[in-house]
N, C-alpha and C positions, 0 to 999 in steps of 0.2 A: 108629631112632626106634621108640618103643613106643606110639605112638598112631595113630589113623586117623580120617578123616572123608571128606567128599565129594572133597576135593582129591586124595586118594590112591586112593580107590575107583574114581573115574571112569576114569582112564587105565588102571588094571589091568583093569577089566571090559571096556573097549573093546578092549584089546589081546588079551585072551583070546578075545573074540568073533572077532576077525580071524584068530586062529590055530585057530579051531574047537575050542577047549578049554572044557569046561563050567566054569562058575564054582563053586568049592567053596562049600558052605553058602550057596547063592544067597539063600534067604529071609532069613537073618540078615545077609548081606552088604548086601542092599537096605535092610533095616530100619535097620541101624546106620551105613550109609554114604551116606545121601542128603542129609545136611545139611552145609554148610560150617561150619568152626570159627567164623567170624564170626557165623553164624546161631545156632549152639548157645550161644555165649557172649554173644550180644546186643551185639556191638560196633557202634559207630556207623560207623566208617570201615573200609574194606577193599575187596578186589576183588569187589564185589557182582555186577557184570554178568557177569564171567567165570564166577563161581560159579553164577549162575542158569542160564547156558547149559549148564554141565556137569550141573546138577541135572535140567533138562528132558530132556537127552539120556540121562541115566542111567535115567530113567523109561522112555524109549523102548527102551533096551537090555533092560530087564527086562519089556517088554510091559505096562507099567502106565500107566493114565490119569493125567493130571495133569502137574505137581503143582498142588495148590490152595494158594495162599498168600493172605494179606490183599491184596486188590486184583488178584489174578491167578487167573483161572479158565480152564479149557480152552475153546478156541474163542472167547475174549473178543475183541471188536473193539478194535484198538489204534489210537489217534490219537497220533502221535509229534510231539514238538517238541524243538527244540535249545535248550540253555541252556549257555553257556560255563562251563567249570569255572574257578573263581577262586581256589581254594586247594588244599592237599594232600588235602582230604577227598574221598573217593568215597562218596557216600551211596546208600542203597537207594531210588532214584527210578525204577527200571524199571517198577514197578507203575503209575506215573503216565504212562508213555510218554516220559519224559524221557531224552535222550541228550546226551553232551557231546563226543564225538569219534568217529572211525571204529571203534575197537574196541568201544566201548559200543553204537554203532549196530548193528554186525554181531551182537553177542551178543543184542541185543534182537530184531532181525528174525529171526535164525536160530532163536531160541527160539520166537518166535511161529509160524514156519513149521512147526517140529516139533510144536507143540501144535495145529496146524490152525486157528490164529487168523488173522484178516484185518487187514492194515494199511489203515486207511481213507483215509490221505492219502499215497500213495506219491510224489506229486509233491514233497512236502517232502523226502523222502529223496533223490530224484533230484537236486534242486537242491543240496542240501548236498554230495553226492558230486561232482557234475560241477564244482562250483566249486573242488574240491581236486585236480583233475588237472593235473599239470605238463606243460609242452610236449612232453616226451619220451615221455609215455604213462603214467608212474607217478603215484602219488598221495601226498599229504602227509597226515600224521596230523590236523592241524588242530584242536588244542586251543584255539587262540585264534580269535576270531570273524572275524578277517581273515587267513586262512591264507596263508602266503607260498608260492605255488605255483611254486617254482623247482626246477631239477634237483637242487640241493644238498640240498633238503629232502625230496625224494621217497624213500619208504622201502618196502621189499618188504612188510612187514607191513601197512602202510596200504593198499598196492595190493591185496594179497590180500583184505583186509576189504572194500574197495570192490567188488571183483569178486564176492565171495560174496554181499554184500548185494543188489546189483543183480540177480544171477541169482535169488536167493530171491524177489524181487518181480516177476520176469519183465520187467525193464526192460533194454533193449539197452545194451550197453557202449559209451560214447562212445570214439571213436578206438581201436577194438578192436585193429587191427593194430599200432598204435603201442604199446599196452599189452602185447601179446604180445611184441613185440620187446624192450621194456624188461625184462620179466620174464626172458626168455631170456638177456639180456645180463648178468644177475646171476649166471649160472652161471660158475664158475671152471674153470681147467684141471684141477683135482683132481676135478671132477664135482659138488661141493657148491655150494650157493648162499650168497651173502652178501647183505647188505641193500641194497646199491646197486651199480650197475655202475661207478661212478666215484669215490665218496667216498674220501678218503685217510685217514679216521679209523682208528685202530688197531683199533677194534671191528668194522670192516667186513671180517670174515673168515667163511669158510664155517661154518655151524652147522646142526645138525639141525632146529632150529625154523624157520629161514629156508628150508631145503630143503623141508621138509614143506609150508610155506605156498606156496612157488613151484609145487610139483607140483600141489597142489590148485587153485590159481588157473589154471594153464595148462590143466589138464584141464577145468575149468569153462568156459573160453573155447574149448574144442574144439581145443586145441593140446598141445604137449609140449615138453620141454626139448630143447636143441640136441644133447645127447649123453646119451641115457637110460642107455646101458650104463655110461658113466663115472659117472653119478649113482648107479646101483645099486651099483657097486663102492665108491664113496665111503661110501655108507650101510653097506655090509657092513664097511668098515674101522673102523666105530665099535663093533663088537661086541667085548665083553670075555670072558675065560675064564669068568666067572660066568653067561654067556648073555645078559646085558643089554647095552644100548647106551649110549654116552656122548654128550654134546653135541658134542664134537669128538674127533678121533682121540687116543687115550691118556687121555681123561678118564674118570672113574669112571662106572659104570652108575647110572642112576636111573630111576624109573618114567616120568617125562615124556619123557626122551630116548628111552627104549625104545618108548613109545607112538608118538612122532613117527616113529621109524625103521621100526617094523613097519607103520604105516599108509602110509608112503611106499613101502615095498616092495610092499605090496598094490596101490597105485595104479600103480606102474611095471610090475609083473610080472603083475598080474591075480590073483595068489594070494600071500598073505603068506609062506606056507611055501616056495613055490617061489622067491620073491624073496630069501629069506635063504639064502645059500649055505652048504654044508658047508665047514668050514675046520678046519685044525689050529691049535690055540691052546695055548700053554703058559702055565700059571699062574705068572707071574713072582713071584719071591720078594718077599713083602710088605716094604715099607720099615719099618725099625724105628729107634727111638732108642737109641743105645748106653747101656748101664748104666755107672754110675760117672762119667760125664762132666758131668752136669747136676744141678741141684737144682730144686725146684718152688716157685714163688712165686705171689702173688696180687695182682691190680690191679683198680682200678675207674675207669671213665671218668665224668666229671662228678659226682664225689662231693661231698658237702656242704662248703661253706666253714666256717671257724670259727677259733678261737684255739687256745691250747695244749691245751685240753680236747678239741678235735677230734682233734688229733694223738695224744693219749693213747688216746682211744677207738679210733682207727684201728689203732694198734699192738696194742691189746688184742684187736681183732677179727681180727688175723692178716694185715693188709694189708702189702704190701711196696712198692707204688707207688700213689699217689693222684694222679689228674689232676683237680684241684679245679675245680668249676664256678664261674666268676667272670664278671662283666660285662666286656665288651671295653674299657670305659672305665677299668677298674682296672689295665690293663696299662701299666706305665711304659714309654713309647716310647724312653726313653734306656737302659733296662736290659733290656727284653724280659721283664719279670716283675712281678707284682703285689707290693705290699708285704706283703699277707697271706701269700702263698706264700713270700716271702723270709723272713719271720719264722718261719713254720712249719718251713721247712727248717732254719733255724738251731736251733730248739728240738729238732727230731728228732735233730739231730747231737749236741747237748749231752746228750740223754737216752740216746744210744747205740742208738737204734732202727734196725733194719734196714728203713728206710722212706724212700723218696724221694718228694718231693712236687713236682708241677709244675702249671702253669696249664693250664686247659682253658676258654677263653672260648667262650661260645655267641654267635657273631657274628650277632646279630639284625639288624644293619644290612646284612648281605650279601644280595644279590639276584642272580638270574641269569634268563636265558631258556633253558628246555630246548630241545632240538632241535625239538620240536613247536611252539615259539613261546610256550608258556605261561610266565608269570612265576612265579617260585618264591622262597620264603624257607626258612629253616632248612636252608641248603645248605652251611654251612661249619663242620663239627665237626672240630677238630684239637687235638692236644696240642702245647703250646709247649715245645720242648726247653730245658733249663736251660743257662745259661752260653753264650748266643749271642755270637759274635764281633761286632765292629763291622760287618763286611760282611754277616754273616748277619742282624743286627738291621735293617740298612738294607733288605735284601731282604724281610724279614718285614713291615716297615712299608709298603713299596711294594705288596706283594701284598695286605696288609690294606686299604689305601685303594682298590685296584683292585676289590676285592670289593664295594664299596659302590655301584659305578656301575650295576649291573644288566646286565652283559655277556651276550651270547649264549654258549651253552655252549662253542663252539669257542674263543672269546677267554677265557672264564672259566678254562678248564682250562690255557691257556697263561700267562695273566697272574696267576692266583691259585693254582691247585693246583700247577702245575709248580714255581714257586719255593719254595712251602711244602714240597713233598716233598723238595727238595734239602737242606732243613734236617734231614731224617731224622725223619719223623713219620708218623702215620696220619691220613688225611683222608677224611671220609665225610659224606653228607647224613643228616639225621634221617629223612627219607622220600624215596622215589625216584619217587613219584606213579603211574607205570604200568609194566607189565611191559616194554613196548617201550622205554621210557625207561631202565629199569634195565639191560637188556641192553646198551644203548649206553654209558651213563656208567660202568658197572663194567668192561665189556670194554675201554673206553678205558684203564683203569688196570691191565690185565694186563701182565705182563712188564716191570714197572718203568716203564711209560709214563705220560704225563700224563693221569690220570683218577682217579676215586676208587679208593683202594687198600685199603679195608676195608668190611665190610658190617655194619650194625647188626643184631644178632641177638637181643638182649634189651633190654627197656626197661621202665621202671616202668609200672604199670597192667596192660596185657596183656603179661606178661613175655616170652612166646615169640613173637618176630616172625618166626621161621622158619616157624612154623605159621600165623601170621596172614597172611603174604604168602608162599605156598608156593614161588613162583618163586625166592626167595632161596637155597633149598637148592642151586641150580645151582652156586654159587661155593664150596661147602664143599670145602676142599682146594686151591682156586685163589687165594682171597683170605682174609685173616683175618676171622673172624666175631667181633664184639666185643660185650660187654655195656656198656650205657650207662645209668647210674642217673638221669641228668637230674634232679638233686636240686632239690627245691622246698621245702627246709626244712633245719634243722640235722641233725647226725649222729644225734641221738637220734630225731628225727621220721622220719628216712629209713632207720633201721636195718633195717626190714622188708625193703626192697629190697636193701640191702647184704648181707643174709643170704640173699637169694633167688637172686641171680645174681652171678657174678664172672668176671673174666678170669684164668684159671689158666695160667701160662706156665712153660715148661721152659727153664732158662737156666743159664749159669755163675755169674751173680750177679744181684742184684735190681735193679740200677740201670737208669735210663732206656734207655741204649744197648743193654743186654742185653734189655730188654723189646721194643724195636723189632726187634732181631735175631731174637728168638723169633717175633714176629708175622710177619715177612717170610720166615721159613724153616720154616713149618709146625709150630711148637712152641707155639702159643697156642690155647687151647680156651675157648670160651664155655660155662660150666657153669651150668645152671639147676637149682635144687633147690626142689621144692614142699613145702608143709606135709605133704602125704600121704606124703612120702618118695621120690616119683618124682624121678629125676635124668636130665637131658638134657645131652648133650655135643655141641657143634657145633665141629668142627675137623678137621684132617687125621687120617686113620685111625691113623697111627703115634702121633700125640700123644694121641689118645683112648685107645688101647690102653695107652700108658705111664701115663697118669693112673689108669686103672682098676686097673692092676697095683700102683701105688704110692699107692692111695687113702688109706691110713692116714697118709701123710706130709703130706697137704694138706687133708683133710676139715675144713671149718670149722664144721660143726654137731655 
């Protein structure tokens, strides 16, 4: 990445401080790194509370007073109130004292404490948190007003946020020993922590974020993990030859996983440098894509619909695969294809275009309940494969109908996502709502399991969603990052976005099956090109390197 803002400055500065390393060019670092991208670009929706917490703590790290924002001043008395979140929007409401779940509450209270501010109604916070403690001692995230406090819904991140919030207010932890026991039970035999002691979800695996949260919470409660030595060994197993740390063993290094690992080492060993062991590491040969085996093609998700003129325009623009945005009612349930796409495919074939066209319905009727309990829409984005067999069409129709019920996530992924994935497609939400939720629903889709198996990385409007929602970078190289045009007009009206970002794939042929194969095997890159000439690549390193080397073969501008 060739950009920076608060989301990247904060973990870097915090980590350097832990390692007792001076921040290079500290003045300009603070000046240019104290604002989140959503603040700079004046976006309405985004991770506002998480960003505010980072901003306040960055000021502390640099020994600066503040920050002063509209409605926010140092030592301001805060009166907090809870308002359930009812949509995918996270708005900048912290200045009013509004919170909507445990993460937003912790980021608000933690920021107030750092700023020296007073919470005038701690009883409201205490009541909100204690209602969300499960019988076993853990806590549920509680995005809905009637949180389901069962063991199945207890989550390590929610528990950490509850612990940290109550401690910041000086409120005793209810059922403290149970909470400690629950947190300790999240540690696995490897030494790392997962998000639940008992959940069977594929996502429930040791991760550096969960481990960092557990160590902080246990320390705050005056306790420690059941096996600190194993935990420290596991953290050290995350270090890569480049010096950074990954989220899981073998994963690429990134700033956040390195920050979590170094802070965890500091908490466990009392000294970050001492906690990071000296080790012999060989820089394994970087994976490469063989020359001469593949060609380079271009695709777009939810491209504009249209008649033969749309097909001509798409061919002229250099596309090889279009997943056309249509309404779900346009799909012929007896054929599994809309008449518009059927005609467009026939026209492209007559013209001899190297262009495959498929349907991409935006299933507005689909609803689900996230693990937190929040009801969500815009949750079913998928390409419909062409030429479905009778049995495949039956499976598609059944899954489509199931998606309209409003199933809980555990049922939705089994009854909707799993059968759709068997058809050979990419399935992702438009928005994933929260960082905790994203970790669960995308990690459920790793290793070919039933969960979302792609990440939306570019979208019309604010094109770069990897920068807008920084946690999405975690899955680069693990799941395909896709560009989604989400067309709201014809191909001429939407050309700006079709020329701004595309899915560039490296495959033996341009057809649908080759595209999916490229996506699932690290040969798909989301490429964003700005009017300034800046180009951003989101994909597996080998694929990005291959595209940069062969740029003259695919550059569309």
